C-alpha positions in Angstrom: 53.8 -48.8 69.8 50.6 -47.1 71.1 50.3 -43.5 72.0 46.8 -44.1 73.4 46.6 -44.4 77.2 45.4 -47.6 78.6 43.3 -48.0 81.6 45.3 -48.9 84.7 44.2 -51.2 87.5 44.2 -50.1 91.1 47.1 -52.4 91.9 49.3 -50.6 89.1 48.6 -47.3 90.6 49.4 -48.0 94.3 52.6 -47.0 95.8 56.2 -47.5 94.6 55.3 -50.5 92.5 53.0 -48.6 90.4 55.4 -45.8 89.9 58.1 -48.1 88.9 55.7 -49.9 86.4 54.7 -46.5 84.9 58.5 -45.5 84.5 59.3 -48.8 83.0 56.5 -48.4 80.6 57.5 -44.9 79.7 61.2 -46.0 78.9 60.0 -48.8 76.9 57.8 -46.7 74.8 60.5 -44.1 74.3 63.5 -46.4 73.7 61.7 -49.4 72.2 62.1 -53.1 73.2 65.9 -53.1 73.2 67.9 -52.2 76.5 68.2 -48.8 77.6 71.3 -46.9 76.4 74.5 -47.2 78.4 74.0 -43.9 80.2 71.1 -45.6 82.2 73.6 -48.3 83.4 72.1 -51.3 81.3 73.3 -53.2 78.4 73.7 -51.4 75.2 72.3 -54.1 72.9 69.9 -57.0 73.4 69.1 -59.2 70.4 65.4 -60.3 69.8 64.4 -63.9 69.7 61.9 -66.2 68.1 61.4 -69.7 69.4 59.7 -72.1 66.9 58.9 -75.8 67.4 58.9 -78.2 64.5 58.2 -82.0 64.5 61.8 -82.7 64.8 63.4 -79.9 66.8 63.0 -76.6 68.7 64.7 -73.6 66.8 65.8 -70.3 68.4 66.3 -67.6 65.9 68.1 -64.4 67.0 68.6 -61.2 65.0 72.2 -60.2 65.3 73.0 -57.6 62.6 76.5 -56.3 62.4 78.0 -59.2 64.5 80.5 -61.7 63.3 80.1 -65.4 64.1 83.5 -65.2 65.7 82.2 -62.9 68.3 79.4 -65.3 69.4 79.5 -67.8 72.3 76.5 -70.2 72.5 76.0 -72.6 75.4 73.3 -74.9 76.6 73.3 -75.4 80.5 70.6 -77.5 81.9 67.4 -76.1 80.5 68.9 -72.7 79.5 70.2 -71.7 76.0 72.5 -68.8 76.4 73.8 -66.5 73.5 76.7 -64.1 74.3 78.7 -61.9 72.2 79.8 -58.4 71.3 78.6 -56.0 68.7 81.7 -53.8 68.0 81.6 -50.2 67.2 82.7 -49.1 63.7 83.4 -45.6 64.9 87.1 -45.0 64.1 86.8 -41.6 62.5 88.7 -38.8 64.2 87.5 -36.0 62.1 83.7 -36.8 62.1 81.1 -35.0 63.8 78.2 -37.3 64.6 74.7 -35.6 64.3 72.8 -38.6 65.3 73.9 -41.9 67.0 71.1 -44.5 67.2 72.9 -47.8 66.7 74.0 -49.5 69.9 77.2 -51.5 70.5 78.8 -53.4 73.3 78.6 -56.8 75.0 75.3 -58.7 75.3 73.9 -61.8 76.7 70.5 -63.3 76.1 69.1 -66.4 77.8 66.0 -68.4 77.2 64.5 -71.5 78.8 64.3 -74.5 76.5 61.8 -77.4 76.8 62.8 -80.4 78.8 62.2 -82.7 75.8 65.1 -81.4 73.6 68.3 -83.5 73.5 71.0 -81.1 74.6 73.6 -83.4 73.0 72.2 -82.6 69.6 72.5 -78.9 69.2 73.7 -77.1 66.1 73.9 -73.5 65.0 73.9 -71.6 61.7 74.7 -67.9 61.2 73.6 -66.4 57.9 72.8 -62.9 56.8 72.7 -61.6 60.5 70.3 -64.2 61.8 71.6 -66.9 64.2 69.5 -70.2 64.1 70.2 -72.6 67.0 68.5 -76.0 66.4 68.0 -78.2 69.3 66.8 -81.7 68.3 63.9 -83.3 70.2 64.6 -86.6 72.1 63.7 -89.7 70.0 60.9 -90.8 72.4 58.9 -87.5 71.8 59.3 -87.0 68.2 55.8 -87.4 66.5 54.5 -89.3 69.4 50.8 -88.9 69.7 48.3 -90.9 71.9 44.8 -91.5 71.0 42.5 -90.7 74.0 39.0 -92.3 74.3 36.1 -90.1 75.3 33.7 -91.9 77.7 
């Protein structure tokens, strides 16, 4: 997170589009990368993802702290991997007075485009220590395939 102002292009500063970009940037700096709190009408939780390619597969790793594997729904449709779920609130206390509430709860959905060379019939998932790893095996014809190109 940077507190130093950056130089803005003339396109960013023109009209409503520039104002919208500035407001989005302000909210992102204030609230962080996750979605805005529910009083802004957005989702209350959005997991962060990493997509890593190995020789054998493409892996998508999602941080999902405080979520049970029973509350997850993972689907592959065409070239999209979708992770849906719910982070349930643990607030059941009737006598407590909260001084600070920063953790977010609620339904979430995160979709990511996957490469066309993965075999959507060979998908597996593992959930351990709050991290979901979805493994999408590559199609056999692209695994380790390299072609020597002659330079003329």
